[in-house]
Structures are given as C-alpha cells and as structure tokens.
C-alpha positions as CSV (number, residue, x, y, z in Angstrom):
1,M,-1.9,17.0,-0.6
2,R,-1.6,17.8,3.1
3,H,-2.1,14.3,4.6
4,L,-2.6,10.8,3.2
5,L,-5.2,9.1,5.3
6,S,-7.3,7.1,2.8
7,A,-7.2,5.9,-0.8
8,A,-10.4,7.9,-1.2
9,D,-8.4,11.1,-0.6
10,L,-6.8,10.8,-4.1
11,D,-8.5,11.7,-7.4
12,R,-7.3,10.2,-10.6
13,D,-4.7,12.9,-11.4
14,E,-3.3,12.9,-7.8
15,A,-3.0,9.1,-7.9
16,V,-1.2,9.1,-11.2
17,L,1.1,11.9,-10.0
18,V,2.1,9.7,-7.0
19,L,2.7,6.7,-9.3
20,D,4.8,8.9,-11.8
21,T,6.8,10.3,-8.9
22,A,7.4,6.8,-7.6
23,G,8.7,5.8,-11.0
24,Q,11.3,8.5,-10.9
25,M,12.2,7.5,-7.3
26,A,12.6,3.9,-8.4
27,A,15.0,5.0,-11.2
28,T,17.2,6.7,-8.6
29,Q,17.4,3.5,-6.6
30,A,19.2,1.7,-9.4
31,R,22.2,4.0,-8.9
32,E,25.2,3.0,-6.9
33,I,24.5,5.8,-4.4
34,K,20.8,5.7,-3.7
35,K,20.5,8.5,-1.2
36,L,18.9,11.8,-2.2
37,P,19.2,15.2,-0.4
38,T,15.6,16.1,-0.9
39,L,14.4,15.9,2.8
40,R,17.6,16.9,4.5
41,G,16.8,18.5,7.8
42,R,13.2,17.1,8.0
43,T,12.1,14.7,10.7
44,V,9.9,11.7,10.0
45,V,8.4,9.8,13.0
46,N,7.2,6.2,12.5
47,L,4.5,5.8,15.1
48,F,3.5,2.1,15.2
49,F,1.0,0.8,17.7
50,E,0.6,-2.5,15.9
51,D,3.3,-5.1,15.0
52,S,4.8,-4.5,11.5
53,T,7.9,-5.6,9.6
54,R,7.5,-4.7,6.0
55,T,5.6,-1.4,6.3
56,R,7.7,0.0,9.1
57,I,11.0,-0.9,7.5
58,S,9.7,0.3,4.1
59,F,8.8,3.8,5.5
60,E,12.1,4.0,7.4
61,T,14.1,3.1,4.3
62,A,12.1,5.6,2.2
63,A,12.7,8.4,4.6
64,K,16.4,7.7,5.0
65,R,16.9,7.4,1.2
66,L,15.5,11.0,1.1
67,S,18.0,12.1,3.8
68,A,15.3,12.7,6.4
69,D,16.0,12.1,10.1
70,V,13.9,9.1,11.3
71,I,12.5,8.4,14.7
72,N,11.1,4.9,15.2
73,F,8.4,4.7,17.9
74,S,6.9,1.3,19.0
75,A,4.1,1.1,21.5
76,K,5.7,-1.9,23.1
77,G,8.3,-0.7,25.6
78,S,7.1,2.9,25.5
79,S,5.0,5.0,27.8
80,V,1.9,3.7,25.9
81,S,2.3,0.5,27.9
82,K,2.0,2.7,31.0
83,G,-1.3,4.2,29.8
84,E,-0.2,7.2,27.8
85,S,-2.8,8.3,25.3
86,L,-2.5,9.0,21.6
87,K,-2.9,12.7,22.3
88,D,0.0,12.9,24.8
89,T,2.2,10.8,22.5
90,A,1.4,13.1,19.6
91,L,2.0,16.3,21.7
92,T,5.4,14.8,22.8
93,L,6.4,14.2,19.2
94,Q,5.2,17.6,18.1
95,A,7.4,19.2,20.8
96,M,10.3,17.3,19.3
97,G,9.7,18.9,15.9
98,A,8.2,16.1,13.8
99,D,7.6,17.2,10.2
100,A,5.7,14.0,9.3
101,V,4.1,11.2,11.4
102,V,3.6,7.8,9.8
103,I,1.1,6.0,12.0
104,R,-0.2,2.5,12.3
105,H,-2.9,1.9,14.8
106,Q,-5.3,-0.8,15.8
107,A,-8.2,1.6,16.0
108,S,-9.9,2.6,12.7
109,G,-9.9,6.4,12.4
110,A,-6.8,7.1,14.6
111,P,-4.8,8.7,11.8
112,H,-7.7,11.0,10.9
113,T,-8.0,12.0,14.6
114,L,-4.2,12.7,14.7
115,A,-4.3,14.7,11.5
116,Y,-7.2,17.0,12.4
117,S,-7.1,17.2,16.2
118,G,-4.4,19.9,16.3
119,W,-2.1,17.7,18.3
120,T,0.6,17.8,15.6
121,H,1.2,20.3,12.8
122,G,3.1,17.9,10.5
123,A,1.8,15.7,7.7
124,V,0.1,12.5,8.7
125,V,0.4,9.3,6.7
126,N,-1.8,6.4,7.4
127,A,0.2,3.1,7.5
128,G,-2.8,1.1,8.4
129,D,-5.6,1.7,10.8
130,G,-7.7,-1.3,12.1
131,M,-9.7,-2.8,9.3
132,H,-10.2,0.6,7.6
133,Q,-7.5,1.8,5.3
134,H,-3.9,1.2,4.1
135,P,-3.4,3.7,1.3
136,T,0.3,3.3,0.6
137,Q,-0.2,-0.5,0.1
138,A,-2.9,0.3,-2.5
139,L,-0.5,2.7,-4.2
140,L,2.3,0.2,-4.4
141,D,0.0,-2.4,-5.7
142,A,-1.3,0.0,-8.3
143,Y,2.3,0.9,-9.2
144,T,3.2,-2.8,-9.6
145,L,0.1,-3.4,-11.7
146,R,0.8,-0.4,-13.9
147,R,4.4,-1.4,-14.4
148,H,3.5,-4.9,-15.6
149,L,0.2,-4.5,-17.3
150,V,0.6,-1.1,-18.8
151,G,4.3,-0.6,-18.9
152,D,5.1,-4.2,-20.2
153,G,7.2,-5.1,-17.2
154,G,9.1,-1.8,-17.2
155,R,10.0,-2.0,-20.9
156,A,7.4,0.7,-21.9
157,D,6.9,4.1,-20.5
158,A,3.7,4.1,-18.4
159,T,4.1,7.8,-17.3
160,G,0.7,9.5,-17.1
161,R,-1.2,6.3,-17.6
162,D,-3.9,4.8,-15.4
163,L,-5.3,1.3,-15.2
164,A,-8.3,1.7,-17.5
165,G,-9.4,-1.7,-18.8
166,V,-7.5,-3.8,-16.3
167,H,-9.4,-6.5,-14.4
168,V,-8.2,-7.3,-10.9
169,A,-9.6,-10.1,-8.8
170,I,-9.1,-9.6,-5.0
171,V,-9.4,-13.0,-3.2
172,G,-9.7,-14.0,0.4
173,D,-10.4,-12.4,3.8
174,V,-12.1,-9.2,2.6
175,L,-13.9,-8.8,5.8
176,H,-10.8,-8.1,7.9
177,S,-8.7,-6.5,5.2
178,R,-7.9,-2.8,5.1
179,V,-5.8,-3.6,2.0
180,A,-8.9,-4.8,0.1
181,R,-10.8,-1.6,1.1
182,S,-8.0,0.7,-0.1
183,N,-7.4,-1.2,-3.3
184,V,-11.0,-1.2,-4.3
185,Q,-11.2,2.6,-4.0
186,L,-7.9,3.3,-5.7
187,L,-8.1,0.8,-8.5
188,R,-11.6,2.1,-9.4
189,T,-10.3,5.7,-9.3
190,L,-7.6,4.6,-11.8
191,G,-10.2,3.0,-14.0
192,A,-9.7,-0.7,-13.2
193,R,-12.5,-3.2,-12.9
194,V,-12.4,-5.0,-9.5
195,T,-14.0,-8.4,-8.5
196,L,-14.0,-9.4,-4.9
197,V,-13.9,-13.2,-4.3
198,A,-14.5,-14.7,-0.8
199,P,-16.7,-17.1,1.2
200,P,-19.9,-15.4,2.3
201,T,-18.7,-15.3,5.9
202,L,-15.7,-13.2,4.9
203,V,-17.5,-10.6,2.9
204,P,-18.4,-7.4,4.8
205,V,-21.9,-6.2,5.4
206,G,-22.8,-3.6,2.8
207,V,-20.1,-4.8,0.3
208,H,-22.6,-4.4,-2.6
209,S,-22.3,-0.6,-2.2
210,W,-18.6,-0.8,-2.9
211,P,-17.5,0.0,-6.5
212,A,-16.7,-3.7,-7.2
213,E,-18.3,-6.9,-8.3
214,V,-18.7,-9.7,-5.7
215,S,-18.4,-13.4,-6.3
216,Y,-18.2,-16.5,-4.1
217,D,-16.7,-18.8,-6.7
218,L,-13.0,-18.4,-7.4
219,D,-12.8,-20.9,-10.3
220,E,-15.6,-19.0,-12.1
221,V,-13.8,-15.7,-11.8
222,L,-10.5,-17.1,-12.9
223,A,-12.2,-18.6,-15.9
224,T,-13.0,-15.0,-17.0
225,G,-9.3,-14.3,-17.4
226,P,-8.4,-11.5,-14.9
227,D,-5.3,-9.5,-15.6
228,A,-4.2,-9.8,-12.0
229,V,-5.1,-11.9,-8.9
230,M,-4.4,-10.3,-5.5
231,M,-4.5,-12.9,-2.7
232,L,-5.3,-11.6,0.8
233,R,-3.9,-13.0,3.9
234,V,-6.3,-14.9,6.2
235,Q,-6.1,-12.8,9.3
236,R,-6.3,-15.4,11.9
237,E,-5.2,-13.0,14.6
238,R,-8.6,-11.2,14.1
239,M,-10.5,-14.5,14.5
240,S,-11.2,-16.3,17.7
241,S,-9.6,-19.5,16.7
242,A,-8.0,-21.2,13.7
243,G,-11.1,-20.3,11.6
244,G,-13.1,-18.5,14.2
245,G,-16.3,-19.9,12.7
246,F,-15.6,-18.1,9.4
247,F,-14.8,-21.3,7.6
248,P,-15.0,-25.0,8.5
249,S,-11.2,-25.7,8.4
250,P,-8.0,-24.4,6.8
251,L,-8.1,-27.3,4.3
252,E,-11.7,-26.4,3.3
253,Y,-10.7,-22.8,2.8
254,T,-7.7,-23.8,0.7
255,R,-9.8,-26.0,-1.5
256,G,-12.3,-23.3,-2.2
257,Y,-10.2,-20.1,-2.2
258,G,-6.5,-21.0,-2.3
259,L,-4.4,-20.2,-5.3
260,D,-2.5,-23.3,-6.3
261,A,-0.7,-24.5,-9.4
262,R,-3.9,-25.8,-11.0
263,R,-5.7,-22.5,-10.7
264,L,-2.5,-20.6,-11.7
265,A,-2.5,-22.5,-15.0
266,V,-6.0,-21.1,-15.8
267,L,-4.8,-17.5,-15.9
268,P,-3.9,-15.7,-19.1
269,D,-0.2,-15.6,-19.9
270,H,0.2,-12.0,-19.0
271,A,-1.6,-12.2,-15.7
272,V,0.3,-11.5,-12.4
273,V,-0.2,-12.6,-8.9
274,L,0.1,-10.2,-5.9
275,H,0.0,-10.6,-2.1
276,P,0.4,-7.8,0.5
277,G,2.3,-10.1,2.8
278,P,3.0,-11.7,5.1
279,M,1.8,-14.9,3.3
280,N,0.2,-18.0,4.9
281,R,1.8,-20.5,2.5
282,G,-0.4,-23.5,2.1
283,L,-3.5,-21.6,3.2
284,E,-4.5,-18.8,0.8
285,I,-1.5,-19.4,-1.6
286,S,0.6,-22.5,-2.3
287,A,4.3,-22.5,-2.6
288,D,4.0,-23.2,-6.3
289,A,2.0,-20.1,-6.8
290,A,4.0,-17.9,-4.5
291,D,7.3,-18.8,-6.1
292,S,6.1,-18.8,-9.7
293,P,7.4,-16.4,-12.3
294,R,3.9,-14.8,-12.4
295,A,4.2,-13.8,-8.7
296,V,5.4,-10.2,-8.2
297,I,5.3,-10.4,-4.4
298,V,8.9,-9.6,-3.8
299,E,8.8,-6.8,-6.3
300,Q,5.9,-5.3,-4.4
301,V,8.2,-4.9,-1.4
302,A,10.8,-3.0,-3.5
303,N,8.1,-0.9,-5.1
304,G,6.8,0.0,-1.7
305,V,10.0,1.9,-0.9
306,A,9.7,3.9,-4.1
307,V,6.0,4.7,-3.5
308,R,6.6,5.7,0.1
309,M,9.5,7.9,-1.0
310,A,7.1,9.6,-3.5
311,V,4.5,10.1,-0.8
312,L,6.9,11.6,1.7
313,Y,8.4,13.8,-1.0
314,L,5.1,15.1,-2.2
315,L,3.9,15.8,1.3
316,L,7.0,17.5,2.6
317,A,8.8,18.9,-0.4
318,G,6.4,18.7,-3.4
319,G,5.1,22.2,-2.9
320,E,8.5,23.9,-2.5
321,P,9.7,26.3,-5.2
322,G,12.0,24.4,-7.5
323,A,11.0,21.0,-6.1
324,R,9.4,20.0,-9.4
325,T,10.2,21.1,-12.9
326,G,8.3,20.7,-16.1
327,D,9.7,19.3,-19.4
328,G,7.6,21.6,-21.6
329,Q,5.3,18.8,-22.6
330,G,3.0,18.9,-19.6
331,R,4.9,16.3,-17.6
332,T,6.4,16.9,-14.2
333,H,9.8,15.8,-13.0
334,V,11.2,15.5,-9.6
335,R,14.6,17.1,-9.1
336,T,16.6,14.4,-7.5
337,D,20.1,15.4,-8.3
338,E,22.5,17.0,-5.9
339,T,21.6,20.5,-7.0
340,R,18.2,20.0,-5.3
341,A,19.9,20.6,-2.0
342,H,20.9,24.1,-3.1
343,A,17.7,25.0,-4.9
C-alpha cells in the first residue's frame, strides 16, 4: 500500500489487515505508556484546507503515539490565503522532508493529484476530499462494527474476520456525504449488505449503480432488523439555506428520517448506532438515541486513533524488514515493543 486515497483502493485482504493491525494498536493504547517508537525519525504533515476537529486531532494523536514528528498545516493563516497553489504548498513540504502527507481538501480528487503529480515523494492519506471519499472514516466504522457485531463487543477474537452477513443501514444526507460513499465501498468489500435511506432529494444521481440497496422509507428499513444504523450529518453548510430546498423544514426531515427513541426501540437488541460526527442533535438524531447504550459514537472517536495508527504504520513502516512477524499460524503481528526501535 503506497497511498490511501479511496476505500476502493483496498481489497478484502488489505482491509482486514488494516483492521487487524488497528486491533493490535488499540491494545497498546490500554497501557500506561501509550507511545510506541515505530515511526521515530519520520515526519507526518497534516495538510488541512477545510475545517476539522476530530479528524485532524485523530491523525495528529495517531502520528505522535507512533513517535513521528508532526507538522500541522491549516490553510487559514497560511500562504494559501495569499493565493499559494496546492502544488507550491506540496513542493514546500517536500523540501522540508515530509514522509507522509495527510490531506483534507474541499476539491474532490485533490489527494489523488497530490499523490501522482510528483510534487511530493511521501505517502498520501486522504482525510476527506469534497463529497468524494473519506477512507479512514470508513475503516474506523468497519473496525467498530466488527468489534461489536463479530467480536461480541471485544469479548471474542475477530482477527482475520470480515463483515459477511452484517446488514448496515446508512441514513440521511447521502448526496453530500463522502462518508457514505466510502462506507458503501468498504462495507461491500468486507461482505456486508448496505441499505441507503434518504429522501429522494438527498440521493445522488446514479446511486442505483452503487453496490447498495436504496430506500426512501426509514421505518420500513428499520422493521427489517438491521444490525447497525449509521446516521449521517445533514450538511447544511453545503446547502444554500436551512434546507436549501432539499427538504421542506428541519422538523419535516426529523419526522421522516431522524433517529429517535421510538425508532431506536424497533431495532434488534444487538444493533448499534453510529454517527461520523459532528452530530446535529435534534435533527438527524435525538439526544435519546445519541446518548443511548446502543450508540457507539464516542467509541468511534477512540477507534479512529487506532485505525489511523494502523494506516500510518502500514504506509511508513509496514514494509520494513522486521516490522511485522508471523506467529506460525498464518497471522501477522505488529512489533510494537521497545525492541522495534532497534530492529
């Protein structure tokens, strides 16, 4: 794996490897000393052209936990505000010796351009580009789903397992959601069945070519007993006004597509509720649903650090001699102890 630009870049075995590696990284984060020497001497640049809290802090934490040097770049207050292009910014970072660039950009395709333009020689990780892709969010969602639905909430070993047989309903603003696009691709790669639920105005043109079922009736889908419900944020900043003509009113949207206590009660006992954040409480999800024991939204944030540690590790150190060891049973282990620094 040279770059991670799209969920479609991963086949089943590669996706499972990332999830397995994330599981090992998560285990190290339960220790008193969480920092690992794995990426000591490497430089990771967080290049964010869009506002972000969770993703930027998550990548920064992941890189620092692996002992990498981290440079945080925000377009606001930088030379970008003076008209500097992506190319010149990338060339500047390359001159500073960036080993990996984590990029979030408002233009779809910007990470791909950065990866294959020759402007930087390091690994490129897509942290969200326009309405196109957000692969690490899909990976952390898959990791969370596998842990709960395959690994019995962490009580059973899910190593090497995919999500075959799992039914996930993705509900809300599919039209503007890079999270939905990435999740549909990755969840299908892992064998899950995906149903998209949204009002017709928030369903993209050509959605029927996606590897997912489409429904306009949330109550009908919930009655089928999905194993997980992923609520999407209504992206009002991408709409012209409160609803932008995409739905009559916030109240109307909540009545038709919001997850509340009544709808939550319809789900099977084992079902979990996810949300990529930030949440619009009272719009796509009620406080009762967001704070219920079924909701794994806060856990998604914690799992995001482990998944991004795994991605950075596999991109920057996974191919090094001695970076991974076998157990003689076909399984791969990450060397995360202090001897890794001297391997």
